[in-house]
C-alpha positions as CSV (number, residue, x, y, z in Angstrom):
1,X,120.1,-45.5,-33.6
2,X,118.9,-48.6,-35.7
3,X,117.1,-48.8,-38.0
4,X,114.4,-51.0,-36.2
5,X,114.2,-48.2,-33.7
6,X,113.4,-45.3,-35.9
7,X,110.9,-47.0,-37.8
8,X,109.5,-47.1,-34.3
9,X,110.2,-43.9,-33.3
10,X,108.5,-41.7,-36.0
11,X,105.7,-44.3,-36.0
12,X,105.3,-43.7,-32.4
13,X,105.9,-40.1,-32.5
14,X,102.9,-39.5,-35.8
15,X,100.7,-41.6,-33.8
16,X,100.7,-39.0,-31.0
17,X,101.5,-36.1,-32.5
18,X,97.5,-36.8,-34.2
19,X,95.9,-37.5,-31.4
20,X,93.4,-35.1,-30.8
21,X,94.0,-33.0,-27.1
22,X,91.4,-29.9,-25.3
23,X,92.3,-27.0,-26.6
24,X,91.7,-24.3,-24.3
25,X,91.4,-21.0,-26.3
26,X,93.1,-17.6,-26.1
27,X,94.0,-16.7,-22.8
28,X,93.1,-13.3,-20.8
29,X,97.1,-12.3,-21.1
30,X,97.4,-13.2,-24.5
31,X,94.4,-11.0,-25.4
32,X,95.3,-7.7,-23.6
33,X,98.4,-8.0,-24.9
34,X,97.1,-8.6,-28.4
35,X,94.7,-5.2,-27.3
36,X,97.6,-3.4,-25.8
37,X,95.6,-3.2,-22.5
38,X,96.1,-4.0,-18.9
39,X,94.5,-7.5,-18.1
40,X,92.8,-6.9,-15.9
41,X,90.8,-4.9,-18.4
42,X,89.8,-8.3,-19.8
43,X,86.7,-9.8,-19.2
44,X,87.1,-13.3,-19.1
45,X,83.4,-15.5,-19.4
46,X,84.7,-18.8,-21.0
47,X,85.8,-21.4,-18.9
48,X,82.1,-21.3,-16.5
49,X,84.2,-20.2,-13.4
50,X,82.5,-19.5,-9.9
51,X,83.2,-15.6,-9.7
52,X,81.1,-14.7,-6.8
53,X,83.0,-17.2,-4.2
54,X,84.2,-14.4,-1.4
55,X,87.4,-14.0,-2.4
56,X,88.6,-11.9,0.4
57,X,87.2,-14.9,3.2
58,X,89.2,-17.2,0.6
59,X,92.7,-16.4,0.8
60,X,92.1,-15.9,4.7
61,X,91.3,-19.7,4.8
62,X,94.8,-20.0,2.6
63,X,96.6,-18.3,5.0
64,X,95.2,-20.2,7.4
65,X,96.6,-23.2,5.5
66,X,100.0,-21.9,5.2
67,X,100.5,-22.1,8.7
68,X,99.6,-25.3,9.1
69,X,100.5,-27.1,6.6
70,X,104.3,-29.0,6.0
71,X,104.7,-28.8,2.2
72,X,107.5,-31.1,3.1
73,X,105.7,-34.1,4.4
74,X,103.5,-35.9,1.6
75,X,100.0,-36.6,2.2
76,X,98.5,-38.9,4.0
77,X,95.3,-38.9,6.2
78,X,94.3,-36.0,4.4
79,X,92.1,-37.7,1.8
80,X,89.9,-39.7,4.2
81,X,89.6,-35.7,6.3
82,X,88.4,-35.1,3.2
83,X,86.1,-37.9,2.4
84,X,84.4,-37.6,6.1
85,X,84.0,-34.0,5.3
86,X,82.0,-34.9,2.3
87,X,80.4,-37.1,3.6
88,X,78.6,-35.4,6.0
89,X,78.3,-32.8,3.2
90,X,75.8,-35.4,1.0
91,X,74.9,-37.3,3.2
92,X,76.7,-40.5,2.1
93,X,79.2,-43.5,3.8
94,X,82.5,-42.3,3.7
95,X,83.4,-45.3,1.5
96,X,81.2,-44.1,-1.4
97,X,84.1,-41.3,-2.1
98,X,86.3,-41.2,-4.1
99,X,88.9,-37.7,-4.1
100,X,90.8,-37.5,-7.8
101,X,92.8,-34.3,-9.5
102,X,89.5,-32.5,-10.7
103,X,87.0,-34.7,-12.5
104,X,88.7,-34.7,-15.4
105,X,91.7,-36.6,-13.6
106,X,88.8,-39.0,-12.7
107,X,87.2,-39.6,-16.0
108,X,90.5,-40.8,-17.2
109,X,90.9,-42.9,-14.9
110,X,87.2,-44.4,-15.2
111,X,88.2,-44.8,-18.7
112,X,92.0,-46.7,-18.2
113,X,90.1,-48.7,-15.9
114,X,87.2,-50.3,-17.9
115,X,87.1,-49.1,-21.5
116,X,89.9,-51.1,-23.7
117,X,90.2,-50.8,-27.4
118,X,88.0,-52.0,-29.2
119,X,85.4,-51.6,-26.3
120,X,82.8,-49.0,-27.1
121,X,81.0,-45.7,-25.3
122,X,78.4,-44.2,-25.7
123,X,76.7,-40.9,-24.8
124,X,75.0,-37.5,-26.6
125,X,76.0,-34.5,-28.6
126,X,77.0,-32.0,-27.4
127,X,78.4,-32.5,-24.3
128,X,81.8,-32.3,-22.9
129,X,84.4,-33.2,-24.9
130,X,87.2,-35.0,-22.3
131,X,85.3,-38.1,-22.1
132,X,85.3,-39.1,-25.8
133,X,89.0,-37.6,-26.1
134,X,90.1,-40.2,-22.9
135,X,87.9,-43.2,-24.6
136,X,89.7,-42.8,-28.2
137,X,93.1,-42.7,-26.7
138,X,92.6,-46.2,-25.0
139,X,91.5,-47.3,-28.2
140,X,87.5,-48.0,-27.7
141,X,85.0,-46.4,-30.1
142,X,82.5,-43.2,-28.8
143,X,79.2,-43.3,-30.1
144,X,77.2,-39.9,-29.5
145,X,73.3,-39.6,-30.4
146,X,72.0,-36.4,-31.3
147,X,70.0,-34.4,-28.5
148,X,66.7,-33.5,-29.2
149,X,65.2,-30.4,-30.1
150,X,64.2,-29.1,-26.5
151,X,67.9,-30.7,-25.4
152,X,66.5,-33.8,-24.0
153,X,67.9,-37.0,-24.8
154,X,67.0,-39.5,-27.4
155,X,66.3,-42.4,-24.9
156,X,65.2,-45.2,-27.4
157,X,67.8,-44.1,-30.5
158,X,71.0,-44.4,-27.1
159,X,69.2,-47.8,-26.3
160,X,69.8,-49.3,-29.3
161,X,73.3,-48.6,-29.1
162,X,73.7,-50.9,-26.3
163,X,74.9,-53.6,-27.2
164,X,78.0,-56.3,-25.6
165,X,80.5,-54.3,-26.2
166,X,79.6,-51.4,-24.7
167,X,81.0,-50.8,-21.1
168,X,80.8,-47.2,-20.5
169,X,77.9,-44.7,-20.8
170,X,78.4,-41.3,-19.8
171,X,75.7,-38.8,-19.1
172,X,76.3,-35.2,-18.2
173,X,73.6,-33.5,-16.6
174,X,73.2,-30.2,-15.8
175,X,74.7,-30.6,-19.9
176,X,77.6,-28.5,-20.3
177,X,76.6,-26.8,-23.2
178,X,73.3,-26.9,-22.9
179,X,73.2,-26.3,-19.7
180,X,69.9,-28.2,-18.5
181,X,69.3,-31.3,-16.4
182,X,67.9,-34.3,-18.2
183,X,64.8,-35.6,-17.5
184,X,65.2,-38.0,-14.4
185,X,63.0,-41.3,-16.0
186,X,65.0,-40.9,-19.6
187,X,68.1,-41.2,-16.8
188,X,67.1,-43.9,-14.9
189,X,65.7,-46.0,-17.7
190,X,69.4,-45.8,-19.5
191,X,70.9,-46.2,-16.5
192,X,68.6,-49.6,-15.7
193,X,69.1,-50.7,-19.0
194,X,73.1,-49.8,-19.2
195,X,75.4,-53.3,-19.3
196,X,78.8,-51.8,-18.1
197,X,79.6,-48.8,-16.3
198,X,77.8,-44.8,-16.4
199,X,79.1,-41.9,-15.6
200,X,76.6,-39.1,-14.5
201,X,78.6,-36.1,-14.2
202,X,76.8,-33.6,-12.0
203,X,79.8,-30.8,-12.2
204,X,77.3,-28.7,-11.9
205,X,75.1,-29.7,-9.7
206,X,74.8,-27.6,-7.2
207,X,73.2,-25.0,-9.7
208,X,70.2,-27.4,-10.4
209,X,67.1,-28.8,-9.1
210,X,67.8,-32.4,-8.4
211,X,70.6,-34.6,-7.8
212,X,71.2,-38.3,-7.9
213,X,73.4,-39.0,-5.2
214,X,70.8,-39.1,-2.4
215,X,69.9,-42.7,-5.1
216,X,72.8,-44.0,-5.6
217,X,72.5,-47.8,-3.5
218,X,70.0,-48.1,-6.5
219,X,72.3,-48.1,-9.3
220,X,76.0,-50.5,-8.3
221,X,77.5,-49.7,-11.6
222,X,76.5,-45.8,-11.4
223,X,79.6,-43.6,-10.5
224,X,78.4,-39.8,-10.2
225,X,80.8,-36.9,-10.7
226,X,81.1,-34.0,-9.1
227,X,84.1,-31.3,-8.4
228,X,85.3,-28.1,-6.1
229,X,86.2,-25.7,-8.6
230,X,82.2,-24.9,-9.3
231,X,80.2,-24.5,-6.3
232,X,83.3,-24.1,-4.4
233,X,85.8,-21.5,-6.4
234,X,88.7,-23.7,-6.2
235,X,89.1,-24.7,-10.2
236,X,93.1,-23.2,-9.7
237,X,93.3,-26.6,-7.7
238,X,91.9,-29.5,-9.1
239,X,89.5,-31.6,-6.7
240,X,86.8,-33.4,-7.9
241,X,85.5,-36.4,-6.7
242,X,82.9,-38.9,-7.5
243,X,80.2,-40.6,-5.3
244,X,79.5,-44.5,-6.2
245,X,78.8,-48.1,-4.7
246,X,81.6,-49.1,-3.0
247,X,82.7,-51.9,-5.0
248,X,82.7,-49.3,-7.8
249,X,84.8,-47.1,-5.7
250,X,87.1,-48.8,-3.9
251,X,88.4,-50.2,-7.5
252,X,89.0,-46.5,-8.5
253,X,90.4,-45.3,-5.1
254,X,93.2,-48.1,-4.3
255,X,93.9,-49.0,-8.4
256,X,95.7,-46.2,-9.0
257,X,99.3,-46.6,-10.2
258,X,100.1,-43.4,-8.9
259,X,100.9,-42.7,-5.6
260,X,99.3,-39.1,-3.5
261,X,97.6,-38.4,-7.4
262,X,95.7,-35.3,-5.7
263,X,98.2,-32.1,-3.4
264,X,97.6,-32.0,-0.5
265,X,97.4,-28.9,0.1
266,X,94.1,-28.7,-2.5
267,X,93.0,-31.4,0.1
268,X,93.4,-29.0,2.5
269,X,91.9,-26.7,1.2
270,X,88.4,-28.7,-0.3
271,X,88.5,-29.5,3.8
272,X,88.6,-25.8,4.6
273,X,86.0,-25.0,2.5
274,X,83.6,-27.6,3.7
275,X,84.1,-26.8,7.2
276,X,83.0,-22.7,6.3
277,X,80.5,-23.9,3.8
278,X,78.7,-21.1,3.8
279,X,80.7,-19.1,1.2
280,X,80.5,-21.6,-1.1
281,X,76.5,-21.6,0.0
282,X,76.3,-17.6,-0.3
283,X,78.4,-17.7,-3.9
284,X,76.1,-20.0,-5.4
285,X,72.5,-18.1,-4.1
286,X,74.0,-14.9,-5.4
287,X,75.3,-15.9,-8.9
288,X,71.7,-18.0,-8.8
289,X,70.3,-14.9,-8.5
290,X,72.2,-12.9,-11.0
291,X,72.1,-16.1,-13.8
292,X,68.5,-14.9,-13.7
293,X,69.0,-11.4,-14.5
294,X,71.3,-12.1,-16.9
295,X,69.1,-14.4,-19.1
296,X,66.1,-12.0,-18.7
297,X,68.4,-9.3,-19.6
298,X,70.5,-11.0,-22.6
299,X,66.4,-11.6,-24.6
300,X,65.8,-8.5,-24.5
301,X,68.8,-7.3,-26.7
302,X,67.6,-8.0,-30.0
303,X,68.9,-10.7,-32.2
304,X,70.1,-12.7,-29.0
305,X,68.1,-15.9,-27.3
306,X,69.0,-17.0,-24.0
307,X,68.3,-20.5,-23.0
308,X,66.8,-21.7,-19.4
309,X,70.1,-22.6,-17.4
310,X,70.3,-24.8,-14.2
311,X,74.4,-24.7,-14.4
312,X,76.4,-21.9,-13.3
313,X,77.1,-20.4,-17.3
314,X,73.7,-19.7,-20.0
315,X,74.0,-20.4,-23.5
316,X,73.1,-18.0,-25.9
317,X,72.2,-17.8,-30.1
318,X,72.6,-15.0,-32.2
319,X,71.1,-13.6,-35.3
320,X,74.0,-12.2,-36.5
321,X,77.5,-15.0,-37.1
322,X,79.4,-16.4,-33.9
323,X,82.7,-15.5,-35.9
324,X,81.9,-11.9,-36.3
325,X,80.3,-11.7,-32.7
326,X,83.3,-13.2,-31.1
327,X,85.1,-11.1,-32.5
328,X,83.6,-8.3,-32.0
329,X,84.0,-8.9,-27.9
330,X,87.4,-9.9,-28.7
331,X,87.9,-6.6,-29.4
332,X,86.6,-5.1,-26.6
333,X,87.9,-7.5,-24.0
334,X,85.5,-10.1,-23.4
335,X,85.6,-13.0,-23.8
336,X,83.4,-16.0,-24.4
337,X,83.2,-19.6,-25.6
338,X,82.3,-19.7,-29.4
339,X,80.5,-22.9,-30.3
340,X,78.2,-22.1,-33.3
341,X,76.1,-24.5,-34.3
342,X,75.0,-26.3,-32.2
343,X,71.4,-28.8,-32.6
344,X,68.9,-27.0,-34.6
345,X,70.8,-23.2,-33.3
346,X,73.7,-21.7,-36.1
347,X,75.7,-19.4,-33.7
348,X,75.6,-20.1,-30.0
349,X,77.9,-19.0,-27.4
350,X,78.4,-20.4,-23.7
351,X,78.5,-17.5,-21.1
352,X,79.9,-17.9,-17.8
353,X,77.4,-16.2,-15.3
354,X,79.3,-13.1,-14.2
355,X,79.5,-10.5,-12.1
356,X,77.1,-7.8,-12.4
357,X,79.8,-5.3,-13.6
358,X,81.2,-8.1,-16.1
359,X,77.8,-8.6,-17.0
360,X,76.8,-5.1,-17.6
361,X,79.6,-4.6,-20.2
362,X,78.6,-7.9,-21.3
363,X,75.0,-6.8,-22.3
364,X,76.5,-2.8,-23.8
365,X,78.9,-4.8,-25.8
366,X,76.1,-7.6,-27.6
367,X,73.6,-4.6,-27.7
368,X,76.0,-3.0,-29.8
369,X,77.0,-5.6,-32.2
370,X,73.8,-7.2,-32.9
371,X,73.0,-3.8,-34.1
372,X,75.7,-3.6,-36.8
373,X,74.4,-4.6,-40.0
374,X,78.3,-5.0,-41.4
375,X,79.3,-8.7,-40.4
376,X,81.9,-8.7,-43.1
377,X,84.2,-6.7,-41.3
378,X,87.9,-7.6,-41.1
379,X,88.3,-10.3,-38.3
380,X,91.6,-10.6,-38.9
381,X,94.3,-10.9,-36.2
382,X,92.0,-12.5,-33.4
383,X,91.1,-15.6,-32.3
C-alpha cells in the first residue's frame, strides 16, 4: 500500500465514520435479555407500527403468495401491476406513481437526484430525521425552522430562507413526532413560493383528516410520499411510493441506477393487500378508535399531557424527567421512543397506539411512575 493511497484511505474512512446515521435504539430481544424475560413479555411501542392489522388474514395472504410466486425469477411486471392497483386506490393516473424500497429509500433517491454539494434544503423542527441525514451526506446544507408552540409552521420565517440556492423543501404532515397535520393553507403558500422540489411526507395519511393527493396536479414541483408500512402493516417488507406529476414521476421511476430496487415478493404482497383493502381499512378504523381512548386515559394521569393525534402514535409530555420515566418503563418491559425536550415541552415521548391490552399495561406503569417522587433512582444498565 503506497503512501498516497494510505493517506487517501485514512482520510476517507475518517470522513465516513463521522457520517450521522439513524440509530434504532434498544430492541425487544435485547431488552428481554437484559431483563431475563421472554421476548413475548416486552411491549414494543416505539416504532409507529400498525398492530391492528389482522395477522391471521395477513398470514393467509402470505401463504397464497408463496404458492403463486417463483422466487428464482427477477421481478418484471410486478411494479406496473402495483401502480395499477394504487391508481384505483388513490384515484390518480398510473404515470403519477413511483414505487420504492420504503419511504426512506425514496427520500434518499430524491435527494441524490436533486441535491448537489452546497445546495440548500429547508424544513422545520422537530420532524423526521432521514431527509436531514440524506442531504448532509450529499454535501448540502439543511436549514430547520422551529415549529410554533401550537406545532404549526412558522411560514414567514420559512419563506425568508428561500433563495436561488434552496433546492428541496421537506414537509411532514401529519408530522412525526408532533402527530398533527400542518395547516393546508400554509403548505399551499410554501409550495407555490418554493423555487425547487417539495417533498410532502404523508406516511400517516390514512390516519389523518385530509390529503393533498387529490390536488397533486396543482403543484408541479410537489412529490407526495406514502408507505405500506403504516396503514397496511407491511413494515418488514419495506414498500413505499410517491405521487407526483408525470414529468417528476418519470425521472424518479426511470433514473434509478440499480435494477429491481424493490423485492418482487414485497410488491406482490402490496398488491394482495390492496386487493383485500378491508384488512387495512378495518385496522385503521380500530386504531383510530383506540387512539382516542388512549389519549383520553393518558390525560387522566396526573403529570402526563397527551396531545391530539392524526397518526398511529401519540405524543406525551411528562412532569417527571424523561430519562427517569424511560428507564422505569424499560424495567417494566415497555419500550417507548424518548424525545426529551421538544419545543417548550421538556419530557416528551412518542407512543405507538398499541392494542388495548398493551395500552392498559402502559397506562398502569405510567400511573405508578408518575406517583413515584423518587426521580433520583439509579438508572444504570438500561438504555
